[in-house]
C-alpha positions in Angstrom: 0.0 -0.1 0.1 2.7 2.7 0.8 4.9 1.7 -2.5 1.3 2.1 -4.6 0.7 5.8 -2.7 4.5 6.8 -3.8 3.9 5.7 -7.1 0.9 7.9 -7.2 2.0 10.7 -5.5 5.5 10.7 -7.9 2.8 10.2 -11.0 0.6 13.2 -9.8 4.0 15.4 -9.1 4.9 14.6 -12.4 1.8 15.6 -14.4 1.3 18.7 -12.3 4.6 20.1 -13.9 4.0 18.6 -17.1 1.3 20.5 -17.3 2.5 23.9 -15.3 5.4 24.5 -18.0 3.1 23.4 -20.9 1.1 26.9 -20.7 4.7 28.8 -20.2 5.6 27.2 -23.8 1.9 27.4 -25.7 2.2 30.9 -24.7 6.0 31.6 -25.9 5.3 30.3 -29.2 2.0 32.2 -29.4 4.0 35.7 -28.9 6.2 34.3 -31.6 4.0 34.3 -33.9 2.0 37.2 -32.6 5.5 38.9 -33.2 6.3 37.3 -36.8 2.9 38.9 -37.8 3.9 42.2 -36.4 7.1 42.0 -38.5 5.6 41.0 -41.6 3.0 44.4 -41.5 6.5 46.4 -40.3 5.7 47.1 -36.9 9.1 46.4 -35.9 8.9 48.2 -32.7 6.5 45.7 -31.3 8.0 42.8 -33.0 10.9 43.8 -31.6 9.6 43.6 -27.9 8.3 40.2 -28.0 11.3 38.9 -30.1 13.7 40.3 -27.4 11.0 38.9 -25.1 11.6 35.4 -26.2 15.3 35.6 -26.4 17.8 33.4 -24.2 21.4 34.5 -23.2 21.8 30.2 -24.3 22.5 28.7 -27.6 19.0 27.6 -28.1 17.7 30.6 -29.9 16.7 29.7 -33.5 18.4 30.8 -36.3 15.6 32.8 -37.4 15.0 34.5 -34.3 18.9 36.0 -33.8 18.7 36.5 -37.4 15.4 39.1 -37.1 16.8 40.2 -33.8 20.0 41.5 -36.1 18.2 43.0 -39.0 16.1 45.5 -36.2 19.3 46.0 -34.3 20.9 47.0 -37.7 17.8 49.2 -38.6 17.6 51.3 -35.4 21.3 51.6 -35.8 22.1 49.8 -32.8 25.2 48.0 -33.9 26.6 46.5 -30.7 23.2 44.8 -30.9 23.3 43.5 -34.4 26.7 42.1 -33.5 26.0 40.1 -30.1 23.1 39.0 -32.3 25.6 37.7 -35.4 28.1 36.4 -32.6 25.1 34.4 -31.5 23.7 33.3 -34.3 27.1 32.4 -35.4 27.6 29.6 -32.9 24.6 27.8 -34.1 25.2 28.3 -37.7 29.0 29.7 -38.8 29.2 30.6 -42.2 32.0 32.6 -44.1 29.4 34.9 -45.0 27.6 35.9 -41.4 31.9 36.4 -40.6 31.7 38.5 -43.3 29.1 40.7 -42.9 30.3 41.5 -39.2 33.6 42.2 -40.8 32.1 44.5 -42.6 29.5 46.2 -40.3 32.8 46.8 -37.6 34.5 48.3 -39.9 32.0 50.8 -40.6 32.2 51.6 -36.8 35.7 51.4 -36.5 35.4 48.6 -34.3 37.8 45.7 -33.2 37.6 42.4 -32.5 35.4 41.1 -35.7 38.7 40.6 -38.2 37.9 37.9 -40.2 40.3 35.4 -40.1 40.7 31.3 -40.1 41.4 30.8 -36.9 38.4 33.1 -35.5 36.1 30.7 -38.2 37.8 27.3 -36.9 36.9 28.8 -32.9 33.8 29.1 -33.5 33.3 26.0 -36.0 34.6 23.8 -32.9 32.7 25.6 -30.2 29.3 24.5 -32.4 30.4 21.0 -33.2 33.1 20.4 -31.0 31.0 17.3 -29.2 31.9 15.3 -32.1 35.5 15.7 -32.9 36.9 15.0 -29.3 34.9 11.6 -29.7 36.5 11.4 -33.2 39.9 11.8 -32.0 39.6 9.8 -28.6 39.1 6.8 -30.5 41.6 7.2 -33.0 43.6 7.9 -29.6 42.9 5.1 -28.1 43.7 2.9 -30.8 46.9 3.8 -31.0 48.0 3.4 -27.1 46.0 -0.1 -27.7 48.0 -1.1 -31.1 51.2 0.2 -29.1 50.4 -2.0 -25.5 50.1 -5.1 -28.2 53.1 -4.6 -29.7 54.6 -4.1 -25.9 53.5 -7.6 -24.8 54.2 -9.0 -27.9 57.8 -7.7 -27.2 58.0 -5.9 -30.8 59.7 -3.0 -31.1 58.6 0.2 -31.2 60.6 3.2 -33.0 61.2 6.4 -31.1 59.1 8.8 -33.1 56.6 6.9 -32.9 56.6 7.0 -28.9 56.9 10.7 -29.4 53.9 11.2 -31.9 51.5 9.6 -30.0 52.5 12.1 -26.8 52.4 15.0 -29.0 49.0 13.6 -30.3 47.7 13.1 -26.7 49.1 16.4 -25.7 47.1 18.5 -28.8 43.7 16.4 -27.9 44.2 17.7 -24.3 44.4 21.5 -26.0 41.4 20.7 -28.3 39.3 19.0 -25.1 39.8 22.4 -23.2 39.4 25.3 -26.4 35.8 25.3 -25.4 36.5 26.2 -21.8 39.2 28.0 -22.1 38.4 30.3 -25.1 35.3 32.4 -24.8 34.0 35.6 -26.4 32.2 39.2 -25.2 31.0 42.2 -26.7 32.3 45.4 -24.3 28.4 46.8 -23.9 28.6 50.0 -22.4 30.5 53.4 -23.4 33.8 55.0 -21.4 34.8 51.4 -20.7 37.6 51.1 -18.3 40.5 49.1 -19.5 42.9 48.5 -16.1 45.9 46.6 -15.7 44.5 44.8 -12.5 41.2 43.7 -10.9 40.8 46.9 -9.1 38.6 50.0 -9.4 42.3 51.6 -8.1 44.3 50.3 -10.3 45.6 52.1 -13.3 43.6 53.0 -16.3 45.1 51.4 -19.7 42.9 53.0 -22.0 39.0 54.2 -22.0 36.7 52.3 -24.8 33.6 52.6 -26.5 30.8 50.1 -26.6 30.8 47.4 -29.8 34.5 45.8 -29.8 34.6 42.6 -29.1 37.0 40.7 -27.1 38.6 37.4 -26.0 38.0 36.1 -22.4 40.6 34.1 -20.6 38.9 34.0 -16.7 37.7 36.1 -14.5 38.8 37.6 -10.4 36.1 38.2 -8.4 33.9 41.0 -10.2 36.4 41.4 -13.3 36.9 39.8 -16.7 40.6 39.1 -17.7 40.6 39.8 -21.6 43.0 40.2 -24.1 43.0 43.4 -26.3 46.2 44.9 -28.2 48.0 41.7 -27.6 48.0 42.5 -23.2 46.1 41.8 -20.6 44.0 43.7 -19.1 40.9 43.7 -17.3 36.9 45.0 -17.1 34.2 44.9 -14.6 32.1 42.2 -15.6 28.2 44.3 -15.7 30.6 46.0 -19.0 30.5 42.8 -21.3 28.1 41.1 -22.6 29.1 38.0 -23.1 28.7 35.7 -26.4 
């Protein structure tokens, strides 16, 4: 009887949670449809409010939503927002055309960090499909180690170059697996942002920059992000950065 009671309570809780979240999801879909209708009628201000309401900071936004938010931001000359949404879109669907669009738009506004090169393309492409690459590399690495162990047991000679190559391969693999966690980007979201030498308000100011610049983040200290600016390590307050 007690077991049946526990099963009934568990079923009731799960059912309640399901129906509790269902209206919220339906409301979201309804709002997006309304926003699409307003967008089609060129009522951009009203549509943008609904689109932003359904925008999330993670990477689960659909491409259509990000494209329309970028379009609406560019239409109102809000370049910072436009570049942010395009950068988020690059995580969902990276393409050379998209990177060139961001590069050209940033160049018009004298903003740095959006330069199109193979390195930036690789990083974003890796963040998009990085879950599959390590699995393939790990499988290949496991196969190589297995062959070497097999040869050792059979007392077959292993060339020195093969040993060195295996170690180098494993080190590179370790580095590639950690790329997504070490490499992050952000956009400066406030004008007159201070770039400081140390993570402290009392530290010297290296430069004062305006919003819109894209920067590379390498860790943080308390309320400060450690970033790369003109090949130097500087610190910016977290509330001045829009993380991508």
